[in-house]
C-alpha positions in Angstrom: 14.3 -7.6 -2.9 16.8 -4.8 -3.9 16.2 -2.1 -6.5 19.7 -1.7 -8.1 18.9 0.7 -10.9 16.0 3.0 -11.7 15.4 4.8 -15.0 12.8 7.6 -15.2 11.6 9.4 -18.3 8.9 12.1 -18.2 7.3 11.0 -15.0 5.5 13.9 -13.2 8.1 16.6 -12.8 11.1 14.3 -13.4 12.3 14.8 -17.0 15.0 12.1 -16.9 16.9 10.3 -14.3 19.3 7.3 -14.2 20.0 6.2 -10.6 21.8 3.5 -8.8 21.0 2.7 -5.2 22.7 1.1 -2.2 21.3 -2.1 -0.7 20.6 -0.4 2.6 19.1 3.1 3.2 18.7 5.6 0.4 17.6 9.2 1.4 16.0 11.8 -0.9 16.1 15.4 0.2 14.9 18.6 -1.3 12.4 21.4 -0.8 8.6 20.9 -1.0 7.6 20.3 -4.6 11.1 19.4 -5.7 10.1 15.8 -6.7 11.0 13.7 -3.6 7.5 12.1 -3.4 7.4 11.6 -7.2 10.7 9.6 -7.0 9.2 7.5 -4.2 6.0 7.1 -6.3 7.9 5.9 -9.3 9.3 3.0 -7.2 5.8 2.2 -6.0 4.5 2.3 -9.5 6.9 -0.3 -10.7 5.6 -2.7 -8.0 1.9 -2.0 -8.1 1.4 -0.8 -11.7 -0.1 2.5 -10.4 0.6 5.6 -8.5 0.2 5.6 -4.7 -1.5 9.0 -5.0 -5.0 9.8 -6.2 -3.9 10.6 -9.7 -4.6 9.0 -13.1 -1.8 7.8 -15.5 -2.5 10.9 -17.6 -1.9 13.1 -14.6 1.4 11.3 -14.0 2.8 12.5 -17.4 5.3 15.3 -17.3 3.8 18.5 -18.6 3.9 18.6 -22.4 5.0 14.9 -22.7 3.0 12.3 -24.6 4.4 9.3 -22.6 6.3 8.3 -19.5 8.5 5.3 -18.9 9.9 3.7 -15.7 12.4 0.8 -15.6 13.7 -0.9 -12.5 16.5 -3.5 -12.3 16.1 -5.7 -9.2 18.0 -8.5 -7.5 15.9 -10.8 -5.3 17.1 -12.1 -1.9 17.4 -15.5 -3.6 19.7 -14.2 -6.3 17.0 -13.9 -9.1 17.3 -10.9 -11.5 14.2 -9.0 -12.5 13.8 -6.1 -14.9 10.4 -4.3 -14.8 9.3 -1.7 -17.3 6.1 0.4 -16.9 5.1 2.8 -19.7 2.1 4.9 -20.5 1.2 6.7 -23.8 -1.8 8.9 -24.5 -2.4 6.8 -27.7 -1.5 3.3 -26.5 -2.4 3.2 -22.8 -0.4 1.4 -20.1 2.0 -1.5 -20.6 4.0 -3.4 -18.0 6.8 -5.8 -18.9 8.8 -8.3 -16.8 12.1 -9.3 -18.3 11.0 -8.0 -21.7 7.7 -9.9 -21.7 4.4 -7.9 -21.5 1.8 -9.0 -19.1 -1.6 -9.9 -20.4 -3.1 -8.9 -17.0 -1.6 -6.2 -14.8 -2.8 -8.1 -11.8 -0.3 -10.9 -12.6 2.5 -8.5 -11.7 1.3 -7.7 -8.2 3.6 -9.3 -5.7 6.6 -9.9 -8.0 8.4 -6.8 -6.5 6.8 -6.5 -3.0 6.6 -3.0 -1.5 5.4 -1.3 1.6 4.8 2.5 1.7 4.5 4.8 4.6 3.3 8.3 3.7 1.4 11.3 5.1 -1.6 10.0 3.1 -1.8 7.1 5.6 -3.8 9.3 7.9 -6.7 8.5 5.7 -6.6 5.0 7.2 -7.5 6.5 10.5 -9.7 9.5 9.6 -11.5 8.5 6.4 -14.3 6.0 5.6 -13.9 2.2 5.8 -13.3 1.8 2.0 -9.8 3.4 2.5 -8.9 0.7 5.1 -10.3 -2.1 2.9 -8.4 -0.8 -0.1 -5.1 -1.0 1.9 -5.9 -4.4 3.3 -6.8 -5.7 -0.2 -3.6 -4.4 -1.7 -1.5 -5.9 1.2 -3.1 -9.4 0.8 -3.0 -9.3 -3.0 0.8 -9.0 -2.9 0.9 -12.4 -1.1 -2.1 -14.3 -2.4 -3.0 -14.3 -6.2 -6.0 -16.5 -5.4 -7.4 -13.8 -3.1 -6.9 -11.1 -5.7 -8.7 -13.2 -8.3 -11.6 -13.9 -5.9 -11.8 -10.2 -5.0 -12.1 -9.2 -8.6 -14.8 -11.8 -9.2 -16.7 -10.7 -6.0 -16.7 -7.1 -7.2 -18.0 -8.2 -10.7 -20.8 -10.2 -9.2 -21.7 -7.4 -6.8 -22.0 -5.0 -9.7 -24.3 -7.5 -11.5 -26.4 -7.9 -8.4 -26.8 -4.1 -7.9 -27.9 -3.7 -11.5 -30.4 -6.5 -11.1 -31.7 -4.9 -7.8 -32.4 -1.7 -9.7 -34.2 -3.6 -12.5 -36.3 -5.6 -10.0 -37.2 -2.6 -7.9 -38.6 -1.0 -11.0 -40.4 -4.0 -12.5 -41.3 -5.8 -9.3 -41.4 -9.6 -8.8 -38.6 -12.2 -8.1 -35.9 -13.4 -10.3 -34.0 -16.7 -10.5 -30.8 -14.8 -11.5 -30.8 -13.2 -8.0 -30.5 -16.6 -6.4 -27.6 -17.5 -8.6 -25.8 -14.2 -7.9 -26.4 -14.6 -4.2 -24.8 -18.1 -4.2 -21.8 -16.7 -5.9 -21.5 -13.8 -3.5 -21.8 -16.1 -0.5 -19.0 -18.4 -1.8 -16.7 -15.6 -2.7 -17.5 -13.3 0.2 -17.0 -16.0 2.8 -13.6 -16.9 1.4 -12.5 -13.2 1.4 -13.8 -12.7 5.0 -11.8 -15.6 6.3 -8.6 -14.5 4.6 -8.9 -10.9 5.8 -9.6 -12.0 9.4 -6.6 -14.3 9.3 -4.2 -11.4 8.2 -5.6 -9.0 10.7 -5.0 -11.5 13.4 -1.4 -11.9 12.2 -1.0 -8.1 12.1 -2.4 -7.6 15.6 0.5 -8.6 17.9 3.2 -7.3 15.5 1.6 -3.9 15.3 1.5 -3.7 19.1 5.1 -4.8 19.4 6.4 -2.2 16.9 4.2 0.6 18.3 5.6 -0.1 21.8 9.2 0.2 20.6 8.7 3.3 18.4 6.5 5.3 20.8 7.8 4.1 24.1 4.1 4.5 25.0 2.4 2.8 27.8 -0.9 2.9 25.9 -1.8 -0.4 24.4 -2.9 -0.4 20.7 -5.0 -3.0 19.0 -6.4 -3.7 15.5 -9.4 -5.9 14.9 -11.6 -6.9 11.9 -15.2 -5.8 11.9 -17.6 -7.8 9.7 -21.2 -8.9 9.8 -19.9 -12.3 8.7 -18.0 -12.6 12.0 -21.4 -13.3 13.7 -23.8 -14.5 11.0 -23.6 -16.6 7.9 -23.5 -14.5 4.7 -26.5 -16.5 3.4 -28.6 -15.4 6.3 -27.5 -11.8 6.0 -28.4 -11.6 2.3 -31.8 -13.2 2.8 -32.8 -11.0 5.7 -31.8 -7.8 3.8 -33.3 -8.7 0.5 -36.3 -6.3 0.8 -34.0 -3.5 2.1 -31.7 -4.1 -0.9 -34.6 -3.8 -3.3 -35.7 -0.5 -1.8 -32.2 0.9 -1.7 -31.4 -0.6 -5.2 -28.0 -1.8 -4.0 -26.5 -4.5 -1.8 -26.5 -3.1 1.7 -24.5 -5.8 3.4 -21.5 -8.0 2.7 -17.7 -8.0 2.9 -17.7 -4.8 0.8 -18.8 -3.0 3.9 -16.3 -4.5 6.3 -13.9 -2.4 8.3 -10.7 -2.4 10.3 -11.0 -1.1 13.9 -8.0 0.7 15.3 -7.8 1.5 19.1 -5.4 3.0 21.6 -5.9 2.4 25.3 -9.1 0.7 24.4 -10.6 3.8 22.7 -10.9 4.7 19.0 -7.5 5.9 17.6 -9.3 8.5 15.5 -10.8 10.3 18.5 -8.3 9.7 21.3 -4.9 9.4 19.5 -2.7 12.4 19.1 -1.1 13.1 15.8 2.1 11.5 17.0 0.3 8.5 18.3 -1.6 8.0 15.1 1.6 8.3 13.0 3.4 5.9 15.2 0.5 3.4 15.0 0.4 3.6 11.2 4.2 3.1 11.0 3.9 0.1 13.3 1.1 -1.3 11.2 3.2 -0.9 8.0 6.3 -2.5 9.7 4.1 -5.4 10.7 2.9 -5.7 7.1 6.5 -5.7 6.0 7.4 -8.5 8.4 4.5 -10.7 7.3 5.4 -10.3 3.6 9.1 -11.1 4.3 8.3 -14.2 6.4 5.7 -15.5 4.0 7.6 -14.9 0.7 11.3 -15.1 1.8 11.7 -11.7 0.1 12.2 -8.4 2.0 9.8 -5.9 0.5 11.1 -2.5 -0.5 10.3 -0.1 2.3 9.3 3.4 1.2 9.1 6.1 3.9 7.8 9.3 2.3 8.1 12.6 4.2 9.5 10.8 7.2 9.4 13.7 9.8 5.7 14.4 9.3 4.0 14.3 12.7 7.0 12.5 14.3 9.2 14.0 17.0 12.9 13.4 17.0 12.8 10.8 19.8 10.4 8.6 17.9 12.2 9.1 14.6 15.5 8.1 16.1 13.9 4.9 17.5 12.4 4.2 14.1 15.8 4.7 12.4 17.5 2.5 15.0 14.9 -0.2 14.4 15.0 -0.2 10.6 18.7 0.7 10.2 19.8 -2.7 11.6 19.2 -4.4 8.2 16.2 -6.4 9.3 13.9 -4.4 6.9 16.0 -4.7 3.8 16.3 -1.9 1.3 14.8 1.4 2.5 13.9 4.6 0.6 13.4 7.8 2.7 12.3 11.3 1.7 12.4 14.5 3.8 12.6 18.2 3.1 15.1 19.0 5.8 18.5 17.8 4.8 20.5 18.8 7.8 17.9 17.4 10.2 17.9 14.0 8.4 21.7 13.8 8.4 21.8 14.7 12.1 19.4 11.9 13.0 21.2 9.3 10.9 24.6 10.3 12.2 23.3 10.1 15.8 22.0 6.6 15.2 25.3 5.6 13.5 23.5 4.3 10.4 25.1 4.3 6.9 23.0 5.8 4.1 23.2 7.1 0.5 22.0 10.6 -0.1 20.3 12.1 -3.1 19.4 15.8 -3.5 16.4 16.7 -5.7 15.7 20.1 -7.1 13.0 20.9 -9.7 12.9 17.2 -10.7 16.7 16.9 -11.1 18.4 14.2 -9.0 22.0 14.4 -7.8 23.9 11.8 -5.8 25.7 13.6 -2.9 26.8 10.7 -0.7 27.1 7.0 -1.4 27.0 4.5 1.4 29.8 2.0 1.5 28.6 -1.5 0.8 29.6 -4.2 3.2 
């Protein structure tokens, strides 16, 4: 998939921009706060119908504006043309259109324009609670499997109903036939989600190790595994054995909504034993593995977004990453960094062609255009 043209109106600090991109590497440079991440985020928004940052649509509005609009014109690897428009108004909410036709459900758009993002916020995947890792895994699989996304939405709805019922029963006492019905639904949906997640983690495992070894030139072995109660016991048994505990706590204490991804380096937890450079290299390797799986499964190279590329990476690792991704195997790439001369030096050292965009106070200027083959 290639993003040929991008139009931005009143998105964050970008008042207006009309940009055309090369099919290879596109670099955004500028000082901190200039708008580099906002530009990367606009591309992510067009793929996922939301910001990659922890902000609401209202917070994505340019100060003083009543609406924002994003439009991307794409060409698929198979020659298909796609035009995607995302808009948000205070009064009218969010609308997403594909080739002029508005979606009834935003979830129907997920996967049409596949994307993989690497950003400083990825450190949450290592350092924060399990829900961050589940959120990433769910978003990854949802780009590939519409059925998974539908089941996940149903599971969360049933889970919410069960939690409400647990609260009611703990206050009133006694049993309830509705609980048995909800449990049957959770078991069916949760077991399916568990199997799908476990399958994708197993596919990610060898690829992540391969890319980490190349980027880091590190002798330490890395691994990723899927932790779930359902790996060892049937979901039906788990729910039954925890029923009284659930009633006391007034929420469902077990299930796939509590699963986790375990990341290790040298056999030890990455969070405790990995340096910042090792953690960053691991996360980049994980995202490159994600990119490869999407490309192989769909036949479309996802857009690869590398925000604040130099964060926690030394020059040697960065040059190896550029050498790896600059060969063309990862399709179209968008990179941001605050140090223009450093970025140019690394790309020139690697002999990689690139387009360069300078950003200042939300204004974007093309300063170098890569020659297309």
